C-alpha positions in Angstrom: 10.8 5.9 -5.1 9.2 2.7 -4.0 9.6 3.6 -0.4 8.3 7.2 -0.9 5.2 5.9 -2.7 4.4 3.3 0.0 5.1 5.8 2.8 2.5 8.2 1.3 -0.1 5.3 1.2 0.8 4.2 4.7 0.5 7.6 6.3 -2.8 8.4 4.6 -4.4 5.0 5.7 -2.9 5.3 9.2 -4.2 8.8 9.8 -7.7 7.7 8.6 -7.6 4.8 11.1 -6.5 7.2 13.8 -9.4 9.5 13.1 -12.2 6.9 12.5 -11.4 3.7 14.4 -12.4 3.5 18.1 -10.4 1.0 20.3 -12.4 -2.0 21.3 -9.6 -3.9 23.1 -7.4 -2.4 25.8 -4.0 -4.0 25.8 -2.3 -4.4 29.1 -0.5 -7.0 31.2 0.9 -7.4 34.7 4.5 -6.6 33.6 3.4 -3.2 32.4 2.6 -2.2 36.0 6.2 -2.8 37.2 8.0 -1.0 34.4 8.7 2.6 35.5 8.1 5.6 33.3 11.4 7.2 32.2 11.3 10.3 30.0 14.9 9.9 28.9 13.9 7.0 26.7 12.5 9.6 24.4 16.0 9.8 22.8 16.0 6.3 21.3 12.3 6.5 20.6 12.7 9.6 18.5 15.9 8.2 17.0 13.7 5.6 15.3 12.5 8.3 12.9 16.1 8.7 11.7 17.2 5.1 11.9 14.4 3.6 9.7 14.8 6.0 6.7 18.6 5.6 7.1 18.3 1.9 6.7 16.3 2.3 3.5 18.9 4.7 2.1 21.7 2.3 3.1 20.0 -0.6 1.4 19.1 1.4 -1.7 22.8 2.4 -2.3 24.1 -1.0 -1.3 22.2 -3.2 -3.8 18.8 -3.6 -5.4 18.4 -7.0 -3.8 19.0 -5.7 -0.3 16.7 -2.8 -1.0 13.9 -4.8 -2.5 14.0 -7.4 0.3 13.9 -4.8 3.0 11.0 -3.0 1.2 9.1 -6.3 0.8 9.5 -7.4 4.4 8.7 -4.0 5.9 5.9 -2.9 3.6 4.2 -6.3 3.9 4.4 -6.1 7.7 3.1 -2.5 7.8 0.2 -3.5 5.5 -0.8 -6.4 7.8 -0.5 -4.1 10.8 -3.0 -1.6 9.1 -5.4 -4.5 8.6 -5.1 -5.6 12.2 -5.7 -2.1 13.4 -8.9 -2.0 11.4 -10.3 -5.4 12.3 -8.9 -5.5 15.9 -8.7 -1.9 17.1 -6.6 -1.7 20.2 -5.8 1.0 22.8 -3.8 1.8 26.0 -4.7 2.9 29.5 -1.0 3.2 30.6 -0.4 6.9 30.3 -0.7 8.6 33.7 -2.0 12.0 34.3 0.1 12.7 37.4 3.3 13.5 35.5 2.4 17.1 34.9 4.8 18.3 37.6 7.8 17.0 35.8 10.0 19.4 33.8 13.0 19.2 31.4 13.5 18.9 27.7 13.0 15.2 27.6 9.6 15.3 29.4 8.5 18.2 27.2 9.3 16.1 24.2 7.2 13.2 25.7 4.3 15.6 26.2 4.6 16.8 22.6 4.7 13.2 21.4 1.6 12.2 23.4 -0.2 15.2 21.9 0.3 14.0 18.3 0.3 10.2 19.0 -2.9 9.0 20.5 -2.9 5.7 22.5 -4.7 3.8 19.8 -3.7 1.3 17.1 -1.0 -0.1 19.3 -0.8 -3.8 18.8 1.5 -4.9 17.3 4.0 -2.1 17.8 5.2 -0.7 14.5 8.2 0.9 16.3 9.3 -2.6 17.5 8.5 -4.5 14.3 10.4 -2.2 12.0 13.4 -1.9 14.3 13.7 -5.7 14.7 13.3 -6.1 10.9 16.2 -3.7 10.3 18.4 -5.7 12.7 17.4 -8.9 10.9 18.2 -7.4 7.6 21.7 -6.5 8.8 22.2 -10.0 10.2 21.1 -11.5 6.9 23.5 -9.4 4.8 26.4 -11.7 3.8 29.4 -9.5 4.4 27.9 -7.8 7.5 26.6 -10.7 9.6 30.1 -11.7 10.7 31.1 -8.2 11.8 30.7 -8.4 15.5 31.0 -4.6 16.1 28.3 -3.8 13.4 26.0 -6.4 14.8 26.6 -5.2 18.4 25.8 -1.6 17.5 22.6 -2.4 15.7 21.6 -4.8 18.5 22.0 -1.9 21.0 19.9 0.3 18.8 17.2 -2.3 18.5 17.1 -3.0 22.3 17.1 0.7 23.1 14.2 1.5 20.7 12.1 -1.5 21.8 12.7 -0.7 25.5 11.7 3.0 24.9 8.2 2.0 23.8 7.4 0.5 27.2 9.4 2.9 29.4 7.5 5.8 27.8 4.2 4.0 28.2 3.7 4.3 24.5 3.1 0.5 24.3 2.4 -2.5 26.4 4.8 -5.4 26.6 2.1 -7.3 24.7 2.6 -4.9 21.8 6.3 -5.4 21.9 6.0 -9.2 21.8 3.5 -9.1 18.9 5.8 -6.7 17.0 8.8 -9.1 17.5 6.7 -12.1 16.3 5.5 -10.2 13.3 9.1 -9.3 12.3 10.2 -13.0 12.8 7.4 -14.2 10.5 8.0 -11.8 7.7 11.7 -12.0 7.9 11.4 -15.8 7.5 9.0 -15.4 4.5 11.2 -12.9 2.7 14.8 -13.9 3.6 14.6 -17.6 4.4 12.2 -19.0 1.8 13.5 -19.5 -1.7 10.3 -18.6 -3.6 11.9 -19.3 -7.0 12.5 -22.9 -5.9 9.1 -23.2 -4.4 7.4 -21.9 -7.5 9.5 -24.3 -9.7 8.5 -27.3 -7.6 4.9 -26.3 -7.8 5.1 -26.1 -11.6 6.8 -29.5 -11.8 4.1 -31.1 -9.6 1.4 -29.5 -11.7 3.0 -30.9 -14.9 3.2 -34.4 -13.4 -0.5 -34.2 -12.4 -1.4 -33.3 -16.0 0.6 -36.2 -17.3 -1.0 -38.6 -14.9 
């Protein structure tokens, strides 16, 4: 229920940004110019839309703690992304117009994707940020982080989805790096910081100040 409510909020705000915000900053770097377009990466790119909800369902039925942590990490990151898109509107000039001669199911899917997903609000990449967050959540789960096969499978999924964003020209390498950094920051805040202990120490220091 929490995830569904936030998803409704996120989609409404994101669509409003798509319709009203005009990109002021074009994101691009030299590395983008040497990465070839490959329509076959549409498979892991689209798989993201199954993988992320699947992770929420997995966490929800696993335990309330896993679910709440994943929700807090991901929803906080998404909210910050929306704020960044509003105050620092970004766009891309990577999509080429000379690919119209290509055919095949994968390329038709790419054309459809580009028709519904404009090259705006790109930095940081939500595709990358959420995928890395899911991998971090798996690695932070006590009885899963030592299962090498499980970690390897999710690592492969993570790398494939992140790579798909640049091989499809959906994002710049800059967007990918920023998405990874966002995931590292919010994973650290949610999973690594013991907020109960921090709050307790603050209360104790406040009491000492009053006594002094």
